[in-house]
VEXGU-627772 format. One line per field, with one value per residue: residue number from 1; x, y, z of N, C-alpha, C in turn. Coordinates in nm, 2 decimals. Layout:
bami	(NUM, ...)
nc1	(X, ...)
nc2	(Y, ...)
nc3	(Z, ...)
cac1	(X, ...)
cac2	(Y, ...)
cac3	(Z, ...)
cc1	(X, ...)
cc2	(Y, ...)
cc3	(Z, ...)
END
This chain:
bami	(1, 2, 3, 4, 5, 6, 7, 8, 9, 10, 11, 12, 13, 14, 15, 16, 17, 18, 19, 20, 21, 22, 23, 24, 25, 26, 27, 28, 29, 30, 31, 32, 33, 34, 35, 36, 37, 38, 39, 40, 41, 42, 43, 44, 45, 46, 47, 48, 49, 50, 51, 52, 53, 54, 55, 56, 57, 58, 59, 60, 61, 62, 63, 64, 65, 66, 67, 68, 69, 70, 71, 72, 73, 74, 75, 76, 77, 78, 79, 80, 81, 82, 83, 84, 85, 86, 87, 88, 89, 90, 91, 92, 93, 94, 95, 96, 97, 98, 99, 100, 101, 102, 103, 104, 105, 106, 107, 108, 109, 110, 111, 112, 113, 114, 115)
nc1	(0.10, 0.08, 0.10, 0.05, 0.07, -0.04, 0.22, 0.28, 0.10, -0.08, -0.09, -0.02, 0.15, 0.12, 0.51, 0.55, 0.70, 0.60, 0.67, 0.65, 0.56, 0.56, 0.51, 0.60, 0.44, 0.51, 0.64, 0.92, 0.89, 1.13, 1.06, 0.89, 0.69, 0.63, 0.41, 0.32, -0.08, -0.32, -0.62, -0.83, -1.11, -1.40, -1.28, -1.12, -0.92, -0.59, -0.22, 0.06, 0.33, 0.59, 0.78, 1.06, 1.10, 1.35, 1.44, 1.38, 1.22, 0.93, 0.68, 0.46, 0.29, 0.24, 0.33, 0.61, 0.98, 0.91, 0.77, 0.98, 0.96, 1.13, 1.29, 1.38, 1.44, 1.57, 1.47, 1.20, 0.97, 0.84, 0.86, 0.76, 0.89, 0.82, 0.81, 0.72, 0.46, 0.17, -0.18, -0.32, -0.23, -0.33, -0.53, -0.62, -0.40, -0.21, -0.06, 0.07, 0.19, 0.23, 0.27, 0.29, -0.03, -0.09, -0.21, -0.20, -0.32, -0.29, -0.45, -0.49, -0.34, -0.45, -0.32, -0.30, -0.27, -0.25, -0.34)
nc2	(-0.12, 0.21, 0.54, 0.86, 1.20, 1.56, 1.79, 2.24, 2.33, 2.65, 3.02, 3.19, 3.38, 3.42, 3.32, 3.21, 3.05, 2.72, 2.42, 2.13, 1.80, 1.58, 1.35, 1.00, 0.68, 0.41, 0.11, 0.01, 0.20, 0.29, 0.08, 0.18, 0.31, 0.64, 0.89, 1.25, 1.39, 1.69, 1.77, 2.03, 2.21, 2.04, 1.96, 1.60, 1.45, 1.42, 1.27, 1.43, 1.38, 1.15, 0.97, 0.65, 0.39, 0.35, 0.53, 0.66, 0.96, 1.12, 1.37, 1.52, 1.69, 1.96, 2.07, 1.97, 2.07, 2.29, 2.17, 1.95, 1.67, 1.48, 1.18, 1.15, 0.92, 0.83, 0.98, 0.94, 1.11, 1.24, 1.57, 1.78, 2.03, 2.31, 2.59, 2.91, 2.93, 2.88, 3.00, 2.86, 2.63, 2.65, 2.37, 2.07, 1.89, 1.61, 1.30, 1.02, 0.66, 0.35, 0.04, -0.28, -0.41, -0.23, 0.11, 0.37, 0.71, 1.07, 1.33, 1.55, 1.88, 2.20, 2.45, 2.74, 2.95, 3.30, 3.65)
nc3	(0.00, -0.09, -0.05, -0.11, -0.11, -0.17, -0.28, -0.32, -0.47, -0.57, -0.65, -0.91, -1.13, -1.50, -1.64, -1.47, -1.21, -1.00, -0.86, -0.72, -0.52, -0.42, -0.13, -0.09, 0.13, 0.32, 0.15, -0.08, -0.28, -0.49, -0.69, -0.83, -1.16, -1.13, -1.18, -1.32, -1.32, -1.41, -1.41, -1.59, -1.47, -1.64, -1.77, -1.88, -1.72, -1.76, -1.87, -1.73, -1.69, -1.66, -1.49, -1.50, -1.33, -1.33, -1.48, -1.67, -1.87, -1.99, -2.20, -2.17, -2.45, -2.51, -2.24, -2.29, -2.27, -2.06, -1.86, -1.58, -1.43, -1.20, -0.93, -0.61, -0.47, -0.23, -0.09, -0.12, -0.27, -0.59, -0.82, -0.93, -1.14, -1.29, -1.51, -1.71, -1.67, -1.78, -1.84, -1.92, -1.79, -1.57, -1.31, -1.15, -1.01, -1.04, -0.80, -0.91, -0.88, -1.03, -0.97, -1.23, -1.13, -0.94, -0.86, -0.75, -0.63, -0.53, -0.39, -0.45, -0.59, -0.59, -0.93, -0.99, -1.29, -1.33, -1.38)
cac1	(0.03, 0.15, 0.01, 0.03, 0.10, 0.14, 0.18, 0.34, 0.03, -0.09, -0.17, 0.11, 0.13, 0.18, 0.52, 0.61, 0.75, 0.60, 0.75, 0.52, 0.61, 0.43, 0.55, 0.53, 0.46, 0.51, 0.78, 0.90, 0.94, 1.18, 1.02, 0.72, 0.63, 0.55, 0.34, 0.17, -0.16, -0.36, -0.73, -0.88, -1.26, -1.51, -1.23, -1.06, -0.77, -0.45, -0.15, 0.13, 0.50, 0.60, 0.90, 1.00, 1.21, 1.49, 1.50, 1.33, 1.09, 0.80, 0.61, 0.24, 0.33, 0.18, 0.41, 0.73, 1.03, 0.88, 0.80, 1.06, 1.01, 1.25, 1.28, 1.49, 1.43, 1.61, 1.36, 1.00, 0.98, 0.85, 0.87, 0.74, 0.92, 0.67, 0.82, 0.65, 0.35, 0.00, -0.34, -0.40, -0.20, -0.39, -0.57, -0.56, -0.23, -0.30, 0.04, 0.05, 0.21, 0.21, 0.39, 0.23, -0.22, -0.05, -0.26, -0.26, -0.33, -0.31, -0.52, -0.38, -0.33, -0.44, -0.20, -0.41, -0.19, -0.33, -0.31)
cac2	(-0.02, 0.36, 0.68, 0.96, 1.39, 1.69, 2.00, 2.32, 2.43, 2.76, 3.10, 3.22, 3.48, 3.33, 3.30, 3.21, 2.89, 2.67, 2.34, 2.04, 1.76, 1.41, 1.21, 0.88, 0.60, 0.25, 0.07, 0.02, 0.37, 0.29, 0.03, 0.29, 0.47, 0.78, 1.07, 1.35, 1.43, 1.73, 1.81, 2.13, 2.27, 2.08, 1.86, 1.51, 1.45, 1.42, 1.29, 1.59, 1.44, 1.04, 0.89, 0.49, 0.31, 0.37, 0.76, 0.78, 1.02, 1.16, 1.44, 1.52, 1.80, 2.07, 2.10, 1.96, 2.21, 2.34, 2.05, 1.90, 1.50, 1.39, 1.16, 1.15, 0.80, 0.84, 1.12, 0.86, 1.12, 1.29, 1.62, 1.86, 2.16, 2.39, 2.68, 2.88, 2.93, 2.92, 3.06, 2.72, 2.48, 2.65, 2.25, 2.06, 1.82, 1.49, 1.18, 0.88, 0.63, 0.28, -0.13, -0.35, -0.37, -0.20, 0.22, 0.45, 0.84, 1.14, 1.39, 1.67, 2.03, 2.30, 2.51, 2.84, 3.01, 3.41, 3.78)
cac3	(0.01, -0.09, 0.06, -0.15, -0.05, -0.29, -0.14, -0.33, -0.53, -0.56, -0.76, -0.96, -1.22, -1.62, -1.68, -1.32, -1.15, -0.94, -0.77, -0.64, -0.54, -0.39, -0.10, -0.04, 0.21, 0.24, 0.11, -0.25, -0.37, -0.61, -0.82, -0.88, -1.21, -1.08, -1.33, -1.24, -1.41, -1.45, -1.46, -1.50, -1.45, -1.75, -1.93, -1.88, -1.64, -1.86, -1.81, -1.74, -1.73, -1.57, -1.53, -1.47, -1.17, -1.44, -1.45, -1.77, -1.91, -2.05, -2.08, -2.27, -2.58, -2.34, -2.16, -2.27, -2.20, -1.97, -1.74, -1.54, -1.34, -1.14, -0.80, -0.51, -0.39, -0.13, -0.01, -0.08, -0.33, -0.68, -0.81, -1.13, -1.15, -1.41, -1.58, -1.84, -1.70, -1.88, -1.75, -1.97, -1.72, -1.43, -1.26, -1.02, -1.03, -0.90, -0.78, -0.92, -0.85, -1.05, -1.08, -1.20, -1.18, -0.83, -0.87, -0.62, -0.62, -0.41, -0.36, -0.54, -0.55, -0.70, -0.94, -1.09, -1.34, -1.35, -1.36)
cc1	(0.11, -0.01, 0.07, -0.04, 0.13, 0.11, 0.21, 0.26, 0.01, -0.13, -0.01, 0.10, 0.20, 0.38, 0.57, 0.64, 0.67, 0.70, 0.65, 0.60, 0.48, 0.53, 0.46, 0.53, 0.51, 0.66, 0.82, 0.91, 1.01, 1.14, 0.87, 0.80, 0.55, 0.52, 0.22, 0.04, -0.23, -0.52, -0.82, -1.03, -1.33, -1.41, -1.12, -0.90, -0.67, -0.36, 0.05, 0.26, 0.48, 0.72, 0.90, 1.06, 1.36, 1.50, 1.43, 1.20, 1.04, 0.72, 0.49, 0.39, 0.38, 0.32, 0.57, 0.79, 1.01, 0.86, 0.92, 1.05, 1.13, 1.21, 1.39, 1.40, 1.39, 1.49, 1.23, 1.01, 0.91, 0.82, 0.84, 0.73, 0.85, 0.73, 0.78, 0.55, 0.27, -0.12, -0.34, -0.34, -0.22, -0.56, -0.59, -0.48, -0.26, -0.16, 0.07, 0.12, 0.13, 0.24, 0.27, 0.06, -0.19, -0.09, -0.28, -0.21, -0.35, -0.41, -0.60, -0.43, -0.31, -0.31, -0.37, -0.34, -0.31, -0.26, -0.36)
cc2	(0.15, 0.54, 0.77, 1.11, 1.46, 1.78, 2.07, 2.37, 2.53, 2.87, 3.15, 3.33, 3.39, 3.39, 3.26, 3.10, 2.84, 2.46, 2.25, 1.90, 1.66, 1.32, 1.08, 0.76, 0.47, 0.23, 0.01, 0.11, 0.26, 0.21, 0.10, 0.29, 0.50, 0.90, 1.23, 1.38, 1.53, 1.75, 1.93, 2.15, 2.14, 1.98, 1.66, 1.58, 1.39, 1.42, 1.43, 1.47, 1.29, 0.98, 0.70, 0.46, 0.36, 0.55, 0.73, 0.88, 1.01, 1.28, 1.41, 1.70, 1.90, 2.12, 2.06, 2.11, 2.33, 2.28, 1.98, 1.76, 1.46, 1.31, 1.17, 0.98, 0.78, 0.90, 1.04, 0.98, 1.20, 1.45, 1.73, 2.01, 2.23, 2.51, 2.76, 2.92, 2.95, 2.93, 2.85, 2.60, 2.51, 2.50, 2.17, 1.94, 1.72, 1.38, 1.10, 0.79, 0.41, 0.17, -0.18, -0.37, -0.27, -0.03, 0.29, 0.65, 0.94, 1.20, 1.48, 1.79, 2.11, 2.42, 2.64, 2.94, 3.15, 3.55, 3.87)
cc3	(-0.03, -0.02, -0.02, -0.18, -0.08, -0.19, -0.30, -0.46, -0.53, -0.63, -0.80, -1.10, -1.42, -1.64, -1.57, -1.33, -1.04, -0.92, -0.71, -0.63, -0.43, -0.35, -0.05, 0.16, 0.19, 0.21, -0.06, -0.29, -0.48, -0.72, -0.91, -0.99, -1.12, -1.21, -1.26, -1.32, -1.38, -1.57, -1.46, -1.53, -1.68, -1.80, -1.84, -1.80, -1.74, -1.80, -1.82, -1.81, -1.65, -1.56, -1.39, -1.31, -1.25, -1.46, -1.60, -1.78, -1.94, -2.02, -2.19, -2.39, -2.55, -2.29, -2.14, -2.32, -2.11, -1.75, -1.66, -1.43, -1.30, -0.98, -0.76, -0.48, -0.26, 0.04, -0.01, -0.17, -0.46, -0.73, -1.00, -1.10, -1.36, -1.37, -1.66, -1.77, -1.72, -1.79, -1.79, -1.85, -1.56, -1.43, -1.16, -1.11, -0.90, -0.94, -0.82, -0.86, -0.92, -1.09, -1.08, -1.25, -1.04, -0.83, -0.75, -0.63, -0.52, -0.43, -0.40, -0.54, -0.66, -0.82, -1.02, -1.12, -1.39, -1.31, -1.26)
END
């Protein structure tokens, strides 16, 4: 069993930056692929970025070059550095951990990009 707790969301102006953190509890964090999803009002949840247990990353086209996902296995934490934020990045951001059939979600953190 894995519990995920996100933090770091908030209100930021266009062009600004935020860093989201997702702290995991439980054992075997290192084996999980980790991801950040986001859900904007009235839209479906979408994958923003993921990182495998081996450190391979991939990004949605809309965030590539602006967002960076990373993980610290010793701290059981995954990060999402978000730069050059746009109003369309406004969403609830969810942390996800996956290994085989195991699939865990955090409660989400709100990111609002507005002047």
